[in-house]
MOPAC internal coordinates of N, CA, C and O (Angstrom, degrees):
PM7 1SCF
backbone

  N    0.0000 0     0.00 0     0.00 0    0    0    0
  C    1.4529 1     0.00 0     0.00 0    1    0    0
  C    1.5318 1   110.44 1     0.00 0    2    1    0
  O    1.2310 1   120.77 1   139.06 1    3    2    1
  N    1.3380 1   116.14 1   -40.94 1    3    2    1
  C    1.4593 1   119.35 1  -179.77 1    5    3    2
  C    1.5256 1   111.59 1   -64.64 1    6    5    3
  O    1.2310 1   120.53 1   144.16 1    7    6    5
  N    1.3199 1   116.60 1   -35.84 1    7    6    5
  C    1.4595 1   120.89 1   179.79 1    9    7    6
  C    1.5280 1   110.97 1   -66.07 1   10    9    7
  O    1.2310 1   120.44 1   144.60 1   11   10    9
  N    1.3182 1   116.76 1   -35.40 1   11   10    9
  C    1.4655 1   120.89 1   177.44 1   13   11   10
  C    1.5244 1   110.37 1   -66.72 1   14   13   11
  O    1.2310 1   120.46 1   137.34 1   15   14   13
  N    1.3141 1   116.73 1   -42.66 1   15   14   13
  C    1.4714 1   120.74 1   179.11 1   17   15   14
  C    1.5208 1   111.01 1   -64.59 1   18   17   15
  O    1.2310 1   119.90 1   137.79 1   19   18   17
  N    1.3211 1   117.80 1   -42.21 1   19   18   17
  C    1.4708 1   121.60 1   177.74 1   21   19   18
  C    1.5285 1   109.85 1   -64.13 1   22   21   19
  O    1.2310 1   120.21 1   139.14 1   23   22   21
  N    1.3312 1   117.20 1   -40.86 1   23   22   21
  C    1.4680 1   120.73 1   177.56 1   25   23   22
  C    1.5191 1   112.26 1   -62.08 1   26   25   23
  O    1.2310 1   120.31 1   137.35 1   27   26   25
  N    1.3189 1   117.01 1   -42.65 1   27   26   25
  C    1.4731 1   120.91 1   177.85 1   29   27   26
  C    1.5211 1   110.30 1   -65.73 1   30   29   27
  O    1.2310 1   120.14 1   140.14 1   31   30   29
  N    1.3421 1   117.34 1   -39.86 1   31   30   29
  C    1.4652 1   121.47 1   178.67 1   33   31   30
  C    1.5316 1   110.59 1   -63.00 1   34   33   31
  O    1.2310 1   120.19 1   136.63 1   35   34   33
  N    1.3274 1   117.24 1   -43.37 1   35   34   33
  C    1.4732 1   120.56 1   179.33 1   37   35   34
  C    1.5164 1   110.26 1   -66.45 1   38   37   35
  O    1.2310 1   119.91 1   138.23 1   39   38   37
  N    1.3377 1   117.78 1   -41.77 1   39   38   37
  C    1.4682 1   121.00 1   177.89 1   41   39   38
  C    1.5340 1   110.82 1   -62.09 1   42   41   39
  O    1.2310 1   120.25 1   134.04 1   43   42   41
  N    1.3400 1   117.12 1   -45.96 1   43   42   41
  C    1.4686 1   120.87 1   179.71 1   45   43   42
  C    1.5305 1   110.50 1   -65.01 1   46   45   43
  O    1.2310 1   119.89 1   141.44 1   47   46   45
  N    1.3197 1   117.81 1   -38.56 1   47   46   45
  C    1.4631 1   121.38 1   177.56 1   49   47   46
  C    1.5142 1   111.99 1   -64.96 1   50   49   47
  O    1.2310 1   120.19 1   139.22 1   51   50   49
  N    1.3244 1   117.24 1   -40.78 1   51   50   49
  C    1.4629 1   120.69 1   178.40 1   53   51   50
  C    1.5270 1   110.82 1   -66.06 1   54   53   51
  O    1.2310 1   120.20 1   138.97 1   55   54   53
  N    1.3228 1   117.21 1   -41.03 1   55   54   53
  C    1.4670 1   120.69 1   178.08 1   57   55   54
  C    1.5290 1   110.99 1   -66.46 1   58   57   55
  O    1.2310 1   120.37 1   141.21 1   59   58   57
  N    1.3330 1   116.90 1   -38.79 1   59   58   57
  C    1.4632 1   120.83 1   178.53 1   61   59   58
  C    1.5304 1   110.93 1   -66.15 1   62   61   59
  O    1.2310 1   120.44 1   136.93 1   63   62   61
  N    1.3288 1   116.76 1   -43.07 1   63   62   61
  C    1.4645 1   120.17 1   177.56 1   65   63   62
  C    1.5233 1   110.68 1   -61.88 1   66   65   63
  O    1.2310 1   120.42 1   137.44 1   67   66   65
  N    1.3146 1   116.80 1   -42.56 1   67   66   65
  C    1.4594 1   121.57 1   179.60 1   69   67   66
  C    1.5290 1   110.87 1   -64.15 1   70   69   67
  O    1.2310 1   120.15 1   137.63 1   71   70   69
  N    1.3344 1   117.31 1   -42.37 1   71   70   69
  C    1.4663 1   121.61 1   178.67 1   73   71   70
  C    1.5304 1   110.55 1   -60.44 1   74   73   71
  O    1.2310 1   120.59 1   134.41 1   75   74   73
  N    1.3253 1   116.48 1   -45.59 1   75   74   73
  C    1.4640 1   119.74 1  -179.54 1   77   75   74
  C    1.5196 1   111.77 1   -65.67 1   78   77   75
  O    1.2310 1   119.98 1   141.01 1   79   78   77
  N    1.3361 1   117.65 1   -38.99 1   79   78   77
  C    1.4603 1   120.28 1   178.58 1   81   79   78
  C    1.5247 1   111.37 1   -63.95 1   82   81   79
  O    1.2310 1   120.44 1   135.92 1   83   82   81
  N    1.3304 1   116.77 1   -44.08 1   83   82   81
  C    1.4607 1   120.36 1  -175.30 1   85   83   82
  C    1.5283 1   112.76 1   -77.41 1   86   85   83
  O    1.2310 1   119.73 1   138.96 1   87   86   85
  N    1.3163 1   118.13 1   -41.04 1   87   86   85
  C    1.4620 1   120.41 1  -172.06 1   89   87   86
  C    1.5137 1   114.62 1   -96.37 1   90   89   87
  O    1.2310 1   119.68 1   145.86 1   91   90   89
  N    1.3226 1   118.22 1   -34.14 1   91   90   89
  C    1.4542 1   119.75 1  -178.45 1   93   91   90
  C    1.5277 1   112.05 1   -94.31 1   94   93   91
  O    1.2310 1   120.53 1   135.38 1   95   94   93
  N    1.3293 1   116.59 1   -44.62 1   95   94   93
  C    1.4637 1   120.50 1  -177.13 1   97   95   94
  C    1.5232 1   113.14 1   -92.28 1   98   97   95
  O    1.2310 1   120.13 1   168.93 1   99   98   97
  N    1.3381 1   117.36 1   -11.07 1   99   98   97
  C    1.4691 1   124.07 1   179.04 1  101   99   98
  C    1.5237 1   112.26 1    59.44 1  102  101   99
  O    1.2310 1   120.14 1  -142.86 1  103  102  101
  N    1.3332 1   117.33 1    37.14 1  103  102  101
  C    1.4595 1   122.29 1   174.82 1  105  103  102
  C    1.5218 1   106.91 1   -91.43 1  106  105  103
  O    1.2310 1   119.96 1   -62.09 1  107  106  105
  N    1.3194 1   117.68 1   117.91 1  107  106  105
  C    1.4632 1   121.77 1  -175.03 1  109  107  106
  C    1.5229 1   113.34 1  -108.44 1  110  109  107
  O    1.2310 1   119.43 1   157.78 1  111  110  109
  N    1.3106 1   118.69 1   -22.22 1  111  110  109
  C    1.4575 1   121.38 1  -173.03 1  113  111  110
  C    1.5223 1   110.62 1  -121.02 1  114  113  111
  O    1.2310 1   121.20 1   -43.49 1  115  114  113
  N    1.3170 1   115.30 1   136.51 1  115  114  113
  C    1.4677 1   120.87 1   173.69 1  117  115  114
  C    1.5204 1   107.71 1  -126.27 1  118  117  115
  O    1.2310 1   120.38 1   -55.69 1  119  118  117
  N    1.3051 1   116.88 1   124.31 1  119  118  117
  C    1.4549 1   121.19 1   176.87 1  121  119  118
  C    1.5226 1   108.66 1   -88.80 1  122  121  119
  O    1.2310 1   120.57 1   -55.11 1  123  122  121
  N    1.3085 1   116.51 1   124.89 1  123  122  121
  C    1.4594 1   121.81 1  -178.37 1  125  123  122
  C    1.5215 1   108.39 1  -116.11 1  126  125  123
  O    1.2310 1   121.40 1   -62.95 1  127  126  125
  N    1.3212 1   114.93 1   117.05 1  127  126  125
  C    1.4555 1   120.09 1   178.19 1  129  127  126
  C    1.5233 1   111.07 1  -103.37 1  130  129  127
  O    1.2310 1   120.70 1   152.75 1  131  130  129
  N    1.3209 1   116.26 1   -27.25 1  131  130  129
  C    1.4511 1   121.27 1  -179.20 1  133  131  130
  C    1.5318 1   107.06 1  -135.34 1  134  133  131
  O    1.2310 1   120.15 1   -71.46 1  135  134  133
  N    1.3296 1   117.32 1   108.54 1  135  134  133
  C    1.4605 1   121.74 1  -173.52 1  137  135  134
  C    1.5217 1   111.84 1   -64.71 1  138  137  135
  O    1.2310 1   119.76 1   140.85 1  139  138  137
  N    1.3172 1   118.05 1   -39.15 1  139  138  137
  C    1.4582 1   121.01 1  -179.74 1  141  139  138
  C    1.5293 1   110.80 1   -62.99 1  142  141  139
  O    1.2310 1   120.24 1   135.98 1  143  142  141
  N    1.3216 1   117.14 1   -44.02 1  143  142  141
  C    1.4632 1   121.35 1   178.63 1  145  143  142
  C    1.5318 1   110.86 1   -65.90 1  146  145  143
  O    1.2310 1   120.28 1   141.14 1  147  146  145
  N    1.3364 1   117.07 1   -38.86 1  147  146  145
  C    1.4596 1   121.68 1   179.60 1  149  147  146
  C    1.5256 1   111.10 1   -62.40 1  150  149  147
  O    1.2310 1   120.48 1   132.83 1  151  150  149
  N    1.3353 1   116.69 1   -47.17 1  151  150  149
  C    1.4633 1   120.89 1  -178.68 1  153  151  150
  C    1.5263 1   110.54 1   -66.92 1  154  153  151
  O    1.2310 1   120.17 1   136.94 1  155  154  153
  N    1.3227 1   117.28 1   -43.06 1  155  154  153
  C    1.4598 1   120.91 1   179.04 1  157  155  154
  C    1.5227 1   111.12 1   -63.13 1  158  157  155
  O    1.2310 1   120.51 1   137.99 1  159  158  157
  N    1.3277 1   116.62 1   -42.01 1  159  158  157
  C    1.4625 1   120.63 1   178.32 1  161  159  158
  C    1.5269 1   110.84 1   -64.28 1  162  161  159
  O    1.2310 1   120.21 1   140.57 1  163  162  161
  N    1.3359 1   117.21 1   -39.43 1  163  162  161
  C    1.4654 1   121.58 1   178.84 1  165  163  162
  C    1.5312 1   110.96 1   -64.10 1  166  165  163
  O    1.2310 1   120.53 1   139.06 1  167  166  165
  N    1.3350 1   116.59 1   -40.94 1  167  166  165
  C    1.4657 1   120.92 1   178.57 1  169  167  166
  C    1.5231 1   110.79 1   -66.85 1  170  169  167
  O    1.2310 1   120.29 1   134.91 1  171  170  169
  N    1.3268 1   117.04 1   -45.09 1  171  170  169
  C    1.4653 1   120.58 1  -179.17 1  173  171  170
  C    1.5232 1   110.87 1   -64.43 1  174  173  171
  O    1.2310 1   120.10 1   135.27 1  175  174  173
  N    1.3288 1   117.42 1   -44.73 1  175  174  173
  C    1.4664 1   120.01 1   179.70 1  177  175  174
  C    1.5271 1   111.19 1   -65.81 1  178  177  175
  O    1.2310 1   119.98 1   143.86 1  179  178  177
  N    1.3236 1   117.64 1   -36.14 1  179  178  177
  C    1.4610 1   120.70 1   177.06 1  181  179  178
  C    1.5219 1   110.44 1   -64.78 1  182  181  179
  O    1.2310 1   120.68 1   139.32 1  183  182  181
  N    1.3252 1   116.31 1   -40.68 1  183  182  181
  C    1.4623 1   120.38 1  -179.58 1  185  183  182
  C    1.5289 1   111.29 1   -68.79 1  186  185  183
  O    1.2310 1   120.41 1   137.86 1  187  186  185
  N    1.3384 1   116.83 1   -42.14 1  187  186  185
  C    1.4662 1   120.48 1  -176.75 1  189  187  186
  C    1.5296 1   111.80 1   -75.84 1  190  189  187
  O    1.2310 1   120.05 1   134.81 1  191  190  189
  N    1.3321 1   117.50 1   -45.19 1  191  190  189
  C    1.4602 1   120.62 1  -174.85 1  193  191  190
  C    1.5257 1   114.36 1   -93.27 1  194  193  191
  O    1.2310 1   120.21 1   176.30 1  195  194  193
  N    1.3212 1   117.20 1    -3.70 1  195  194  193
  C    1.4571 1   120.35 1  -176.70 1  197  195  194
  C    1.5169 1   113.84 1   -59.39 1  198  197  195
  O    1.2310 1   119.91 1   142.78 1  199  198  197
  N    1.3308 1   117.78 1   -37.22 1  199  198  197
  C    1.4567 1   120.96 1  -178.74 1  201  199  198
  C    1.5249 1   111.42 1   -62.94 1  202  201  199
  O    1.2310 1   120.18 1   155.01 1  203  202  201
  N    1.3210 1   117.27 1   -24.99 1  203  202  201
  C    1.4600 1   121.59 1  -179.22 1  205  203  202
  C    1.5286 1   111.97 1   -97.05 1  206  205  203
  O    1.2310 1   120.30 1   137.33 1  207  206  205
  N    1.3140 1   117.03 1   -42.67 1  207  206  205
  C    1.4622 1   119.80 1  -172.36 1  209  207  206
  C    1.5274 1   113.81 1   -79.08 1  210  209  207
  O    1.2310 1   119.66 1   148.40 1  211  210  209
  N    1.3200 1   118.26 1   -31.60 1  211  210  209
  C    1.4717 1   119.57 1  -179.58 1  213  211  210
  C    1.5237 1   111.30 1   -63.25 1  214  213  211
  O    1.2310 1   118.69 1   128.21 1  215  214  213
  N    1.3502 1   120.11 1   -51.79 1  215  214  213
  C    1.4733 1   118.74 1   177.20 1  217  215  214
  C    1.5333 1   112.87 1   -64.78 1  218  217  215
  O    1.2310 1   120.28 1   146.18 1  219  218  217
  N    1.3426 1   117.06 1   -33.82 1  219  218  217
  C    1.4602 1   120.35 1   179.18 1  221  219  218
  C    1.5228 1   111.36 1   -63.93 1  222  221  219
  O    1.2310 1   120.10 1   137.37 1  223  222  221
  N    1.3206 1   117.42 1   -42.63 1  223  222  221
  C    1.4684 1   120.72 1   178.77 1  225  223  222
  C    1.5227 1   110.61 1   -66.19 1  226  225  223
  O    1.2310 1   120.14 1   141.31 1  227  226  225
  N    1.3197 1   117.35 1   -38.69 1  227  226  225
  C    1.4692 1   119.87 1   177.84 1  229  227  226
  C    1.5193 1   110.10 1   -61.76 1  230  229  227
  O    1.2310 1   119.94 1   135.55 1  231  230  229
  N    1.3159 1   117.73 1   -44.45 1  231  230  229
  C    1.4716 1   121.58 1   178.82 1  233  231  230
  C    1.5233 1   110.77 1   -64.70 1  234  233  231
  O    1.2310 1   119.97 1   136.90 1  235  234  233
  N    1.3370 1   117.67 1   -43.10 1  235  234  233
  C    1.4604 1   120.78 1  -179.44 1  237  235  234
  C    1.5226 1   111.79 1   -65.81 1  238  237  235
  O    1.2310 1   119.93 1   142.55 1  239  238  237
  N    1.3324 1   117.74 1   -37.45 1  239  238  237
  C    1.4564 1   120.21 1   177.77 1  241  239  238
  C    1.5229 1   111.78 1   -68.37 1  242  241  239
  O    1.2310 1   120.23 1   143.08 1  243  242  241
  N    1.3186 1   117.17 1   -36.92 1  243  242  241
  C    1.4619 1   120.43 1   177.01 1  245  243  242
  C    1.5228 1   110.42 1   -65.08 1  246  245  243
  O    1.2310 1   120.43 1   139.81 1  247  246  245
  N    1.3352 1   116.79 1   -40.19 1  247  246  245
  C    1.4768 1   121.03 1   179.98 1  249  247  246
  C    1.5116 1   112.73 1   -79.73 1  250  249  247
  O    1.2310 1   119.59 1   167.10 1  251  250  249
  N    1.3268 1   118.38 1   -12.90 1  251  250  249
  C    1.4537 1   121.32 1   178.37 1  253  251  250
  C    1.5171 1   114.98 1    83.82 1  254  253  251
  O    1.2310 1   119.84 1  -160.94 1  255  254  253
  N    1.3267 1   117.90 1    19.06 1  255  254  253
  C    1.4526 1   121.27 1   179.78 1  257  255  254
  C    1.5172 1   109.00 1   -79.23 1  258  257  255
  O    1.2310 1   120.42 1   -43.36 1  259  258  257
  N    1.3301 1   116.79 1   136.64 1  259  258  257
  C    1.4535 1   122.05 1   176.37 1  261  259  258
  C    1.5127 1   114.25 1    90.71 1  262  261  259
  O    1.2310 1   119.86 1  -174.59 1  263  262  261
  N    1.3269 1   117.87 1     5.41 1  263  262  261
  C    1.4587 1   119.75 1   177.62 1  265  263  262
  C    1.5231 1   110.32 1   -77.83 1  266  265  263
  O    1.2310 1   120.98 1   -33.98 1  267  266  265
  N    1.3106 1   115.73 1   146.02 1  267  266  265
  C    1.4576 1   121.05 1   177.03 1  269  267  266
  C    1.5393 1   108.58 1   -79.98 1  270  269  267
  O    1.2310 1   120.66 1   -52.93 1  271  270  269
  N    1.3029 1   116.35 1   127.07 1  271  270  269
  C    1.4629 1   119.50 1   177.58 1  273  271  270
  C    1.5248 1   109.19 1   -89.45 1  274  273  271
  O    1.2310 1   121.03 1   -47.28 1  275  274  273
  N    1.3163 1   115.63 1   132.72 1  275  274  273
  C    1.4744 1   118.83 1  -178.59 1  277  275  274
  C    1.4991 1   111.12 1  -117.47 1  278  277  275
  O    1.2310 1   120.10 1   180.00 1  279  278  277

């Protein structure tokens, strides 16, 4: 059960980091030279920054920040 919760936390952290990169920082391109290093770095950053980015993304989505205007 704990492994499932950690997996969901890492997935949510990775999605939150990606949302902030694309919508707040406007970073659209990532160059990947080593796929194993890229995936490991994404998992580590999701685990480390997840406690900060997950609540931040929830607040930003509630306030409507980062939406595309059409």
